[in-house]
N, C-alpha and C positions, 0 to 999 in steps of 0.2 A: 323596446330598447332589446339588444343582443343581452343575454346572460352570460356569466360564466361558465354554465350549463353546455351551454351550446357549444360553446369553442371546444371543450373537451369531445361533445360528443360527434363533433366535425374531426377532429384528430384521430381519436380513439375507439370511437363508437359507442360509447356508452357513458352515461350523464351520473356524476358522482351525487348523494342523496342535498350532499353539504353545497355544493355550485349552485345556487339557485342566483345570487346576488346579480344585480340587474348592471352592465358596462354602463357607466355614465356617458361615456365618450371614448374614440380612440382616438390617438394622434402620433403622428411622429414627430413632433417639436417640443420637446421636454418643458418650454418656458409656456406655453397656452393651454396646460392639460388643465383641466378640473378634477374635483376631487370625486373619487371614485371610477378614473377612466383607466386605458388601457395605455401602455405607451408601447410603440413597435419600433422595436432599434433596429432601423437599417443600416446597412454599410455602406457608405457612397463613395466616391471618387476623393473627395476632401475630407470626409469627417465620417466617424463610425457611430453611429448612435451607441450604442453600449458605453460607450464614455460620459453617458448624460443619463443613465437608469438612477443612478444617485440623485441627481437634480429631478426626476421625473416623479420619484418618491416625495421630495422634498415638498414639492407643488400639489402633493396631494393625489396621485395617482395611485392608485391598487395593486393595479400588474402592470407587469412589464415580458412582450416576448422580446427571447433573446436567440441566438444562435451560437454563441459562443460563451465562454466564463467573463463574468465581470469584476472589475476591482471591489465594488462595495460588497458586505455580506449582508445578505439576503437568502431567504426561505428560496429552493428551487425545488419546479414538479418537472421531472424529465419525460416530454412527450415527443420525445423522437422516433421517429420508424422503425419498430423493432424493439424498442425499449420498453420495461413489465412496470411501469409508475405505479404506485402503491393508490391508487383514486381514495382509497375510501378512508385515508386519512386526511384530514383538515387540516391546512397550515395556514399559519396564523399571517397576516397581512399585514404589509403589502408581499407578496411573494412573485417571482421569475417563472415564466413557463419558457424551459428551453425547448425548441424544436430546431429542426433540420436548418430552414429557410426561412427568415421573418417574413419578408415579401409574400412568398410564397403562400404562407399560411395566412398573411393577411386575406390574399384574393381568396385561398383557400374556404377559409371560413365564411367570406362574404359569397360567396356561390352557395355553399350548405345554408346559409341563411337564408338567400333570397329565396330556394327553393321552396323551403316550408311556407313560404309566405302567399296568399291568396289576393294579389295586386296586379293590375297593370301600371307597365313601366313603357314610358315616352322615351324613345331615345332621339337626341339631336345630335346634329353635326352638320358641315359646311364649310367652307372659307371663310365668310364674313358673317357675322350675325348670330352666332350660338349662344353666346351668353344672355342677350338682349332678349332674344327666341324665348331660351329657357327661362327669365325672369316670368317675362307678361304671361308665359302659358302657365306656370305657377300661379299667378295671381289670377288667370279666369279660371284654373282648376277650382282654387281656393273656395269659390263660389258654392261649389257642390260637395267637395271629396276634399277628405283630410290628405293633404299633398305633402311630399319631400322633395326637396331639389339639391342637387350638390352645389356646395356652396364657391362663393368667387368662380375661378377657375379649375377647380380640382375634379379635371376633367379624362386624369390619364389613369395609368394602371395602378397607382398609388391612391389619388384622389377619390376615384368611382367605389374601389372598394370600400374606402372609409365608410364614403355614403352609406352603401349598402348596411354596412355594420349601424348604423344608426336607424336603421328602420324597423318599426314594430309592428306588431299583428293588428295594430288599430290602423295602419296607414293603407288609404285605398287607390292611391296613384303616386308614381315616384316621376319625377321629371329631370333625366339625366344627360347633363351634357358630354359629348363623347370626342375629346381629340383625337388627330392624327399627324402622326408624323413618318412611319414606314409603315410599309403594306403587312397587313394582320395586326394592326394594333384594334381595329374598331372590330375586328372578328373577333379577336380576345376579351374586348369590353363589352360584347355582345354576348358570349357566351357566361360571362358570368351574371347580368344585368336580365339576361331572358327578356327583351321588349318587346311589345306586342304592337307600339307605331314607332315610325320613323321617319322624325321632320327632316326634309333637306334642304341647307338656306341657298349655297350658292358655292359655283367651284371657281376658284380663282387663284393668283399666283405665288398667295400666301405661304410662305415655307417650301417654297419650291427648291430652293437652295438644299433641304434635306429629303422634300418629299421626293425631287424630279419634275419630270414634265407635268403639265396640266392635264393630258391623259391620264398618268401616273395615280394622280390628286383625284380625278376623277372614279378610277377603279379602287381605291381607297377608301374612299367615303362610301360606295356604293357597296362595301361589305356591310351596313348598317341594314340597306333594303333586302341584301340578299336573305339575312339573318332573321328576318322578322317570319312568324309563322303564316299559312296559307290564308286567305282570308275565308271566313270572314272576319278573324279573330285579328289577324293583322295586316293593319294598315299603312300604307307609305306614303306621307303626305310630301310632295313633290312639286316644286319651282316650276310650274311652267315656260316661264319667261326664260330660264338659263336652260338653253339647249341641253349642256352637259346634263344637268338634273333631270330635264323632262325624259333624255334617253334611258333613265334607270327605270324605269317602268318595265322593262323587257327584263329585269334580271330579278323582278320579287313574286313570290308567291302569292304576296298579299293582294289586299284591295288597292288601288291605285287611286288617292283624290288630290288632283289639282287644284294650286291656288295662284293666283298672277294678276295681272293687270289687263289679260285677254278675253274676252267673252269667250273663250273655246273652254277657260279652265272650271271646274266645277265650282268654287267660291273665288269671285273676282272682284275689284274695284273699280269706280271711277268717279272722275270729277275730284282728284286730290288736289288739293290746296294746300300749300305752306303757309302757315299764320306766323310765321318765328318764332319767338319766345314763346305765344301763345299756343302753338301743338300745330297739331294738324286737323282738316277735315275732309270728308270721304263719303262715297254711297259704296256701300256691300251688296252683292249680286250674289244670291243664292237660291237655286229651283225656284224660280220667278219673285221671290221675295227681296226687296229693297228696304235696305236700313243704312239711314244717314247719321251719321257718327262724327262729333270732334274730341279727340284725345289727345290728352298732354306731352305726347312724343314730340320731338323737336326734329323737324327736317321731312320732306316730303316722302325721301328714301325708306322713311318709319313704316309706310303703308303695308311693306310686307311684312316686316317684322307683326303687325298687328294680322296681317291675313294669316299666317301661320298659327300664332295662338287660337284665332277663331277657329280655325280650319278644327284645330286639335280638340278644342272645345265641341264642336259639331260631332267628329267623332265619336267623341264621350258622353255623348247625349244631354249636352247641356241645353238651355233653353236659353234663345236671342237674349233674354231679359239678363240670365246669369251671365252670359258672354258679354254683354255693352257694359254691366255692370263691371265688371274684372278689366275691361280694355279700359273705361275711364277711368282705372283707380289714379289718386294723384302719384300714388310711388311706380308708376310704369316707368318714370323717365331715368336713364340708369346711367351713363358713364359719362354724356356730356353734361358739364358741370358748368353754369355760369355764374362768372365773379367779377368783383368790378376792382379794377387798376388804381394804384393810389393817383393817378394820375385822370381817373374818372372816365376811362376809357372802359368798354364791357368787353371781356375776355371770356370768349367760348373755348374752355379748356376741357380737348378732346384728346388732351395727352396717353391714354391708354395702350393705344397700340396704333398699326395703320399698315394698310395695304392698298394698293391702287382705286380698288372699289371705294374702300370705304374714305377715303382721301377726295375723291369725287362727291363722295356723298356729303361730305362737310364743305365741300366746295360750294354744294348747292344751298346746303343750308346756309353758308356766308352771303349767298345771290339773293336771298329773300330778306335780308337784314338792311335797317335803314342808317346811313351815317358814310363814314370813312371806311373802307373794307380793306382790311388788312390781314394777309395771309401770311404766317408763319410757320412755315414747314420744313420738316425736320425728314433726314434720309430713312427709307423704308429699307428694314432689312430683311433676309432669306429670302430676295427675290429669285434667285439662280438667273438662268438665262434670261428672265425677263425683265431684269433690274435696270437696264435703259428703255426697254419701251414705255412700262411702269411709271418711270418717271417722268419721261418725255409726256405721255399723256397726262399726268397731272401740271405739268408746267403749261400746256396748251390751256386746259380749263383756268387756271390760274390766272394767266391772263385776260381770259373772258369772264371772268368774277373780279378780280381784286382790283382796289384800287395803286396799292402796293402791295409788294411780295419781297417776305425776307424769308431767305433760306440757311437751313444749317447743318454743316457736314459737306462733306466731300461729293456725296450722292447729290445733294439737294444742287448743289451746281448744274446736275442737268436739268434739274426742275426750271432753273433762273435761266441756261440755256433754250429751252423750250421756250418760254414764254417770251423771249427778247424775239426769238425766231417767229413767235406769232404776232409780234407786234406791239409787244408794251415796250415801253421805253426806258432807255436804261437807267435816267434820274428816277424810277419807281421802282427797281430791283434792287435789292440789296443782300450779300451774300456773307455769310461767317461761317469761320472751321468750327464753332463750340457753343451750347447754351449761354457761356458767359461773357463772351463777344455780343450774339444776340440779344442779351436781356439789357446789356450796359447802351447800347442801340437803342433800344425799344422804351428805354424808362425816358429820355428825351427826347424821343422822336414822337410818343405819344399823345393827343390831347381827348379832352373832354368832347363825347360822341365819337369816338372811333368805336368801331367795333372788329376785334381781333380774335383770329381762328390760331389756336396753338395746337398743331396736331404733327406726329413724328412718330416712330417705332420705339417703343419701349427704354432699348438700349440708348437712343440720343437723348435721354434726361429732359425733352423738354417741358417736363413739371416742375423744373428747376425754372424755366423761364417765367411759368406763371406765377409760383412763389415770390420769385425775385420782384415781379410787375405791382404783385398785391400788396407787398411790403413798403416798396416805392424807394 
């Protein structure tokens, strides 16, 4: 882990002899800090972290980064630009470090610390599948290397530098998910993390409302491959099946490694078979080798996640035995959770988030299941100009797969209309304004043996439907 001395060195160019304490963790939420950690007081639109410095110290934090005075009485070391702090004077803990900008300091120290470390960073971005790819890739790399990943979806200008603070000199690999909302964001994250390997999943329309067109999203995601070092050290792992991603080969100096379902890719899969809740099985093909695998990931679409993780393993020198062991780990199933409703129905809880591509993948999984198939689908938010098109595609597929369709929200009505136009009878389509209405209907409607897919954007609170059905 990073030490207090490294923070001083990054900011003032010198390391006090007394500042050798390891910083146990870094955080921006005073409620989740562990003893010996650094609290970063960020100034947000609705709250100022400086108001919670006392809480942070009460919860065990030893240090706090601040950019203006706080009400609590604690020693302060002035590390602002141009200040002449007495770094030879040891200060009793807990204490505050006064800087010009707490966020820029968090990022600057992270960049400095990353530069001191000899490790390879794997950056992952794309419209869909970033987190699952990060998790599975980490599981694979851990078969040989000491590997760190960014937890949860801490993939932005705050979460990624916090992860870099958690690196130690013993780490050999870091797997970092990188989010994209505006042009230049991934370029900035790459400047902090210095990735050697870049993994691109897909280019979709999720966040189009903020990021713009699909072309603009592709340009933003391509900042990762442009930031990679030249071959042989740099490797761009690209989805051959996605034309937007495949075209990025022309934008990088790194070696290009293609994966996909096409035999023209470097690593490709065929004979893919969905086994419902028992996972998937398939064959991997690489340089004349054929590897047959069954993994606990749910849904045929998960084979692309497997391909990405396996590709990183190959690029980083792992054997097929190590890669296979990581892929088969029982911990690889991530966001989709299978739970039982009080009625006895089986619920496929995929309520983390939603985009047209992930909705279609979830419906493909529902198709593999045995029983009356009920699709409970909510609005997909932030699609911008792709809003109508995306919801219509989902409605058409739902009509092909589901026995019963339940939609939630105003945009969900587009799904319902498209399903009806595709030929689904009105008596099998049920539309509701919100999660409460849908929950009340489903409690009475579902019976034992039903298989129920619940999915929608996080803002639709589809998870409340799952909780209500579990409780009965």
